[in-house]
C-alpha positions in Angstrom: 0.0 -0.1 0.0 1.3 3.4 -0.8 0.2 6.9 -0.3 -1.0 9.0 -3.3 0.8 12.2 -3.9 -0.1 15.3 -6.1 1.5 15.9 -9.3 2.8 19.4 -9.7 5.2 20.8 -12.4 6.0 17.4 -13.8 6.9 15.7 -10.5 5.0 13.8 -7.8 5.0 15.6 -4.3 3.8 14.9 -1.0 0.4 16.5 -0.1 0.0 19.2 2.4 -2.9 17.7 4.5 -4.1 14.9 6.7 -4.4 11.5 5.0 -7.8 9.8 4.1 -7.9 6.0 3.8 -8.9 4.8 0.2 -11.0 1.6 0.1 -11.6 -1.2 -2.3 -15.2 -1.3 -2.6 -15.0 -5.1 -3.4 -13.8 -6.2 -0.1 -13.7 -3.1 2.0 -10.1 -3.2 2.3 -7.9 -0.3 2.6 -5.7 -0.1 -0.6 -4.1 3.5 -0.1 -4.2 6.8 1.4 -4.9 10.2 -0.2 -3.7 13.5 1.0 -6.6 16.0 1.7 -4.6 19.1 0.3 -5.5 22.6 0.7 -5.4 26.0 -1.0 -1.5 26.1 -0.7 -0.9 22.9 -3.0 -3.7 24.3 -5.6 -1.6 27.6 -5.4 1.5 25.6 -6.2 -0.2 23.7 -9.0 -1.5 27.2 -10.5 1.9 28.7 -10.6 3.4 25.6 -12.2 0.5 25.7 -14.9 1.1 29.4 -15.4 4.8 29.1 -15.9 4.1 26.4 -18.6 1.3 28.2 -20.2 3.1 30.7 -22.6 5.1 27.7 -24.2 2.4 25.5 -24.5 -0.1 28.0 -26.1 2.5 29.2 -28.5 3.1 25.6 -29.7 1.0 25.1 -32.9 -2.1 23.2 -32.5 -1.0 20.5 -34.9 2.2 19.9 -32.8 -0.1 20.0 -29.6 -2.1 17.1 -30.6 0.9 14.9 -31.5 1.1 14.4 -27.9 -2.2 12.9 -27.8 -1.8 10.7 -30.7 1.2 9.3 -28.6 -1.1 9.2 -25.5 -3.8 7.4 -27.3 -1.4 4.5 -28.1 -0.1 4.5 -24.6 -3.7 4.1 -23.3 -4.2 1.0 -25.8 -0.7 -0.5 -24.7 -1.6 -0.2 -21.0 -5.6 -1.0 -21.2 -5.2 -4.2 -18.9 -3.4 -2.3 -16.4 -5.8 0.9 -16.4 -8.7 -1.5 -16.3 -7.4 -3.3 -13.3 -6.7 0.0 -11.4 -10.4 1.0 -12.0 -11.5 -2.5 -10.6 -9.2 -2.1 -7.4 -10.2 1.6 -6.6 -13.7 1.7 -7.8 -15.1 -1.9 -7.7 -16.3 -2.0 -11.3 -16.3 -5.5 -13.0 -13.5 -5.8 -15.4 -15.6 -5.7 -18.4 -17.2 -2.5 -17.3 -13.8 -1.1 -16.3 -12.0 -1.8 -19.8 -15.1 -0.2 -21.5 -14.5 2.8 -19.5 -10.8 3.0 -20.8 -12.0 2.5 -24.3 -14.3 5.5 -24.0 -11.3 7.5 -22.7 -9.6 6.3 -26.0 -12.4 7.5 -28.0 -12.4 10.9 -26.3 -8.6 11.2 -26.9 -9.1 10.3 -30.6 -11.5 13.5 -30.9 -9.1 15.7 -29.5 -6.4 14.4 -32.3 -9.0 15.6 -34.8 -9.3 19.2 -33.4 -6.8 20.8 -36.3 -9.4 19.5 -38.8 -12.5 21.0 -37.0 -10.9 24.1 -35.4 -9.6 25.9 -38.3 -10.2 29.9 -38.3 -12.8 31.3 -40.4 -11.9 34.1 -42.9 -14.1 35.8 -45.4 -14.0 38.9 -47.6 -16.8 41.0 -46.1 -16.7 43.9 -48.6 -14.3 44.8 -51.6 -10.6 44.8 -50.1 -11.7 44.0 -46.6 -11.4 40.6 -44.8 -12.6 39.2 -41.4 -11.2 36.4 -39.8 -11.9 34.5 -36.4 -9.1 32.5 -34.5 -9.3 30.8 -31.2 -6.9 31.1 -28.4 -6.7 29.1 -25.3 -8.0 30.6 -22.0 -4.9 30.0 -19.6 -4.9 27.8 -16.5 -8.1 25.7 -16.0 -9.5 23.3 -13.6 -11.5 20.1 -13.8 -13.2 18.8 -10.9 -14.3 15.0 -11.5 -16.4 12.3 -9.4 -15.8 8.9 -8.2 -18.0 6.9 -10.6 -15.7 6.9 -13.8 -12.0 7.5 -12.5 -10.6 7.5 -16.1 -13.5 8.4 -18.4 -14.9 11.4 -16.9 -11.5 13.0 -16.4 -11.1 12.5 -20.3 -14.0 14.5 -20.9 -11.9 17.6 -20.2 -8.1 16.7 -20.3 -7.6 16.0 -24.1 -9.7 18.7 -25.5 -8.6 21.5 -23.0 -5.2 20.7 -23.1 -4.9 20.2 -27.0 -6.6 23.4 -27.5 -3.8 25.2 -25.4 -4.6 25.4 -21.9 -2.7 24.1 -18.8 -5.0 22.1 -16.3 -5.1 21.5 -12.6 -7.2 18.4 -12.1 -8.9 17.5 -8.8 -9.9 13.7 -8.8 -12.3 12.3 -6.2 -10.7 11.5 -3.1 -12.6 8.1 -3.1 -10.8 7.1 -6.4 -7.3 8.8 -6.8 -5.2 6.2 -8.2 -6.1 6.6 -11.9 -5.4 10.2 -12.0 -1.9 9.7 -10.9 -1.6 6.9 -13.9 -3.0 9.6 -16.3 -0.4 11.9 -15.4 2.5 9.6 -15.9 1.1 8.4 -19.3 0.7 12.1 -20.4 4.3 12.7 -19.3 5.7 9.8 -21.2 3.8 11.0 -24.4 5.6 14.0 -24.2 3.4 16.5 -22.5 5.7 19.3 -21.1 6.0 19.7 -17.2 3.3 22.0 -15.7 0.8 21.6 -18.6 -1.2 19.1 -16.6 -1.2 18.7 -12.7 -3.1 16.8 -10.1 -4.2 18.2 -6.6 -5.8 15.7 -4.4 -8.2 16.6 -1.6 -11.8 17.5 -0.9 -13.9 20.7 -0.3 -10.9 23.0 0.6 -9.3 22.1 -2.8 -12.7 22.7 -4.6 -13.4 26.1 -3.1 -9.6 27.2 -3.7 -10.0 26.2 -7.4 -13.3 28.5 -7.5 -11.6 31.2 -5.7 -8.0 31.3 -7.4 -7.6 34.6 -9.5 -5.5 32.7 -12.0 -7.9 30.0 -13.0 -9.9 31.0 -16.1 -12.3 28.2 -16.3 -13.9 25.3 -14.4 -15.4 22.1 -15.5 -17.2 19.8 -12.8 -19.3 16.8 -12.7 -20.9 15.5 -9.6 -24.1 16.0 -7.7 -26.7 18.8 -8.4 -26.1 20.3 -4.9 -22.5 20.7 -5.3 -22.7 21.5 -9.1 -25.0 24.5 -7.9 -22.4 25.6 -5.3 -19.4 25.3 -7.8 -21.1 27.2 -10.3 -22.3 30.1 -8.1 -18.7 30.4 -6.5 -17.0 30.1 -9.7 -19.2 32.5 -11.5 -19.1 34.9 -8.7 -15.3 35.0 -9.1 -15.8 35.8 -12.8 -14.8 32.4 -14.3 -16.3 30.2 -17.0 -18.1 27.4 -15.2 -19.8 24.2 -16.6 -21.2 22.1 -13.9 -22.7 18.9 -14.6 -25.2 17.7 -11.9 -27.2 14.7 -11.0 -30.0 12.9 -12.8 -33.3 11.1 -12.5 -33.6 9.4 -15.9 -37.2 8.2 -17.0 -37.8 5.4 -19.5 -41.0 5.3 -21.1 -42.2 1.7 -22.1 -44.8 1.5 -24.5 -47.0 -1.6 -24.9 -45.7 -2.1 -28.5 -42.1 -2.3 -27.7 -40.1 -5.2 -28.7 -40.2 -7.3 -25.6 -36.7 -9.0 -25.7 -34.8 -5.9 -26.7 -36.9 -3.4 -24.4 -36.5 -5.8 -21.3 -32.9 -6.6 -21.8 -31.9 -3.0 -22.4 -33.8 -1.5 -19.6 -32.3 -4.2 -17.3 -28.7 -3.3 -18.4 -29.4 0.3 -17.9 -30.7 0.2 -14.5 -27.8 -2.3 -13.4 -24.8 -1.5 -15.4 -21.8 0.0 -13.6 -24.1 -0.7 -10.4 -26.4 2.2 -11.4 -23.4 4.5 -10.6 -23.6 6.6 -13.6 -25.7 9.8 -14.5 -27.1 8.1 -17.6 -28.6 5.0 -15.6 -32.3 4.3 -15.9 -33.9 4.9 -12.4 -37.6 5.5 -13.2 -39.6 3.3 -15.6 -42.8 4.8 -16.7 -44.9 1.5 -17.7 -47.8 2.6 -20.2 -50.8 0.4 -20.3 -50.5 -3.3 -20.9 -46.7 -4.0 -20.3 -46.7 -6.8 -17.6 -45.3 -9.4 -19.8 -42.3 -7.1 -20.8 -41.9 -6.1 -17.1 -41.8 -9.8 -16.0 -39.0 -10.6 -18.6 -37.1 -7.3 -17.5 -37.1 -8.4 -13.7 -35.7 -11.9 -15.0 -33.0 -10.2 -17.0 -32.2 -8.0 -13.8 -32.2 -11.3 -11.6 -29.3 -12.4 -14.0 -27.0 -9.7 -12.7 -24.7 -11.5 -10.2 -23.1 -9.5 -7.6 -19.3 -10.0 -7.6 -19.3 -11.3 -11.2 -21.4 -9.2 -13.4 -22.5 -6.6 -10.9 -19.8 -4.8 -8.8 -20.2 -3.0 -5.5 -21.4 0.5 -4.9 -18.7 3.1 -3.8 -18.9 2.8 0.1 -20.6 1.5 3.0 -22.4 4.8 3.4 -23.7 4.4 0.0 -24.8 1.1 0.4 -26.8 1.9 3.6 -28.3 5.0 1.9 -29.5 3.0 -1.2 -31.0 0.1 0.9 -32.8 2.9 3.0 -34.5 4.2 -0.2 -35.8 0.7 -0.7 -37.0 0.3 2.7 -38.9 3.8 2.7 -40.7 2.8 -0.8 -41.6 -0.5 0.5 -43.1 1.1 3.7 -44.9 3.6 1.6 -47.0 0.9 -0.2 -44.6 0.1 -3.2 -44.1 -3.7 -4.1 -40.6 -5.1 -4.1 -40.3 -7.4 -7.3 -36.6 -8.0 -6.9 -34.7 -7.3 -3.7 -31.1 -6.4 -3.6 -30.8 -5.4 0.0 -28.4 -7.5 2.3 -26.5 -8.8 -0.6 -23.3 -10.7 0.3 -20.4 -12.0 -2.0 -18.8 -15.2 -0.5 -15.3 -14.5 0.1 -15.8 -10.6 -0.1 -18.1 -10.2 3.1 -16.6 -6.9 3.7 -17.7 -5.5 0.1 -20.3 -2.7 -0.2 -22.5 -4.9 -2.6 -26.5 -4.0 -3.2 -28.1 -6.3 -5.7 -30.2 -5.4 -8.7 -33.4 -4.2 -7.4 -36.8 -3.4 -9.1 -39.8 -1.9 -7.3 -43.4 -1.7 -8.7 -46.3 0.4 -8.1 -44.2 3.5 -7.1 -46.0 6.6 -7.1 -44.4 10.0 -8.3 -44.5 11.4 -4.7 -42.2 8.8 -3.2 -38.8 9.8 -2.6 -37.3 6.9 -4.5 -39.2 8.4 -7.6 -37.9 12.0 -7.1 -34.4 11.7 -5.6 -31.4 10.4 -7.3 -30.4 6.9 -5.7 -27.2 6.2 -7.6 -27.5 2.3 -7.3 -28.9 -0.6 -9.1 -32.5 0.3 -8.4 -35.5 0.7 -10.8 -38.7 2.2 -9.8 -41.6 1.3 -11.9 -44.5 4.0 -12.0 -47.7 2.9 -13.8 -48.9 5.5 -16.7 -52.2 5.4 -18.4 -50.8 6.8 -21.5 -47.7 8.5 -23.1 -49.1 12.0 -22.1 -49.5 10.9 -18.6 -45.8 9.5 -18.6 -44.6 12.7 -20.2 -46.2 14.7 -17.5 -44.2 12.7 -14.6 -40.8 13.0 -16.6 -41.3 16.8 -17.3 -42.3 17.4 -13.5 -38.7 16.1 -12.6 -36.3 18.9 -11.7 -33.5 17.0 -13.4 -33.1 16.8 -17.2 -30.2 14.7 -18.0 -31.6 11.8 -20.3 -34.9 10.2 -21.1 -35.7 7.3 -23.4 -38.5 5.5 -25.0 -39.2 1.9 -26.0 -41.4 1.7 -29.0 -42.0 0.1 -32.4 -43.9 3.4 -33.5 -41.8 6.0 -35.0 -44.5 8.6 -34.4 -44.5 7.9 -30.8 -40.7 8.2 -30.6 -40.8 11.4 -32.5 -43.5 12.7 -30.1 -41.6 11.6 -26.8 -38.2 13.1 -28.4 -39.6 16.3 -29.0 -41.5 16.6 -25.3 -39.2 15.0 -23.1 -37.4 17.5 -20.8 -34.0 16.3 -21.2 -30.8 17.1 -23.1 -30.0 13.5 -24.3 -32.9 11.3 -25.6 -32.9 7.6 -26.6 -35.2 5.7 -28.9 -34.8 2.0 -27.8 -31.6 2.8 -26.2 -31.5 2.5 -22.4 -28.3 4.5 -22.0 -28.4 7.3 -24.6 -24.8 8.8 -24.5 -23.9 10.6 -27.5 -20.8 9.4 -29.1 -18.0 11.6 -30.3 -18.3 14.3 -31.9 -21.5 14.9 -30.4 -21.7 16.8 -27.0 -22.6 15.4 -23.5 -24.8 17.4 -21.5 -28.4 17.5 -19.9 -30.9 20.2 -19.4 -32.6 21.9 -16.0 -31.0 20.9 -12.7 -28.6 18.4 -14.7 -26.4 21.3 -16.0 -25.4 24.7 -14.8 -23.6 26.8 -17.6 -23.7 27.0 -21.4 -22.8 24.3 -23.9 -21.7 20.6 -23.6 -18.6 19.3 -21.8 -17.5 17.0 -24.8 -17.6 17.2 -28.8 -17.6 20.2 -30.8 -19.4 22.2 -28.0 -16.4 21.9 -25.8 -14.4 23.9 -28.2 -16.4 27.0 -27.4 -15.9 26.5 -23.6 -12.1 26.0 -23.8 -11.3 28.8 -26.1 -11.9 32.3 -26.9 -12.2 33.9 -30.2 -10.3 36.8 -31.7 -11.8 38.5 -34.7 -9.5 40.4 -36.8 -10.4 42.9 -39.7 -7.9 43.7 -42.5 -7.7 46.0 -45.3 -4.6 46.4 -47.6 -6.3 47.4 -50.7 -6.4 51.3 -51.1 -9.2 51.2 -53.7 -11.4 49.8 -50.9 -11.9 53.3 -50.1 -13.3 54.9 -46.9 -16.5 53.3 -45.2 -18.2 53.0 -41.8 -15.6 50.4 -41.1 -12.7 52.8 -41.4 
């Protein structure tokens, strides 16, 4: 067992705060310790980033992305190790961990394509006069990431922000700090100059220091809605760009004409995949009219998620207790538990933080389990008389991350897609995550700020535009632009 260190100015350095235990959620054992750094470490990281910025910003974009071509190759070469690291610190089953690294590779690929899609605009706006637009990096930026995807979510920001010429300070979740250190090593091996990428471990004090530091120009955040609001308010109050992605309460509308096997298997995978610890997981199923046969088949698919084999643990003992409390409160309020994951124990890993796949029927929209983010392998079924009744329930949710509909009707699919109050919509897709180059981002209380965090939209967030108007031709004469 080793102690996690911060990464500042191209070197690993000791943290400046007390140490917090890092657990393997699969067996409950302590695997490392992470420093709870403070504002001093943030300031040192920002100084290193500021020192590196002039040289990095002056490097042509086509040269900057060469680092990420090499980095992508290193991710591929080390995919086994990176996947095992996620399994160790987060508890994901291996296949899910590997899929996470593959998504990080895809995000890096998009950054490699930036020279082809960020070329400046130029136009002759009147005789002898041309205007052009060029993009420039912001400077030092920060990214605050959650525990549920130790590798993928950091890559929502790292490749694009840095390839576009910024220098970054990353704050990983103190629950899963190991992957961030390995990312730093691989970026250095790929040739990223010292100081361009820095890692400061810690908790609330680090987040607040990042929001307050006058030299940080922009902050991206992914986490709960409560903290996303706090980061957005504090960072914006300090005149920074902030894009903060919050929580979710994703609804799936199940129509009676849905393909039984496709719908049942996809819905079960959406609610139980990654142990439900993802902002795109299905958490409420709005069953319209006569769908009982599909629901029974869906429960059977969910029953096939075996804890310790195809279903990993949740992140902590406290998370397990909180999720089980939601289930118990729903049952006490009159809901019917069709599949109960409470009290799940994996032989040989009795200390692990497991919750089995859980399906609860006859939930009402007023119940807490229908309104609040559970963040576990739990699906609440609400019965709806028709598609408009289902949409009314979905629209009342303060969140707006994702929504899906399972149907064989193109008309119903379009009707739902147009009326769902969500930034990402799926048709016969349980986890409607847009693939690159399309951006990731929700609506309402699932996002604070303008734009999306990935894809083309991220270019606007991580850069600022400079407009240049030029006249060389005397014959252009004098006009209002002169």
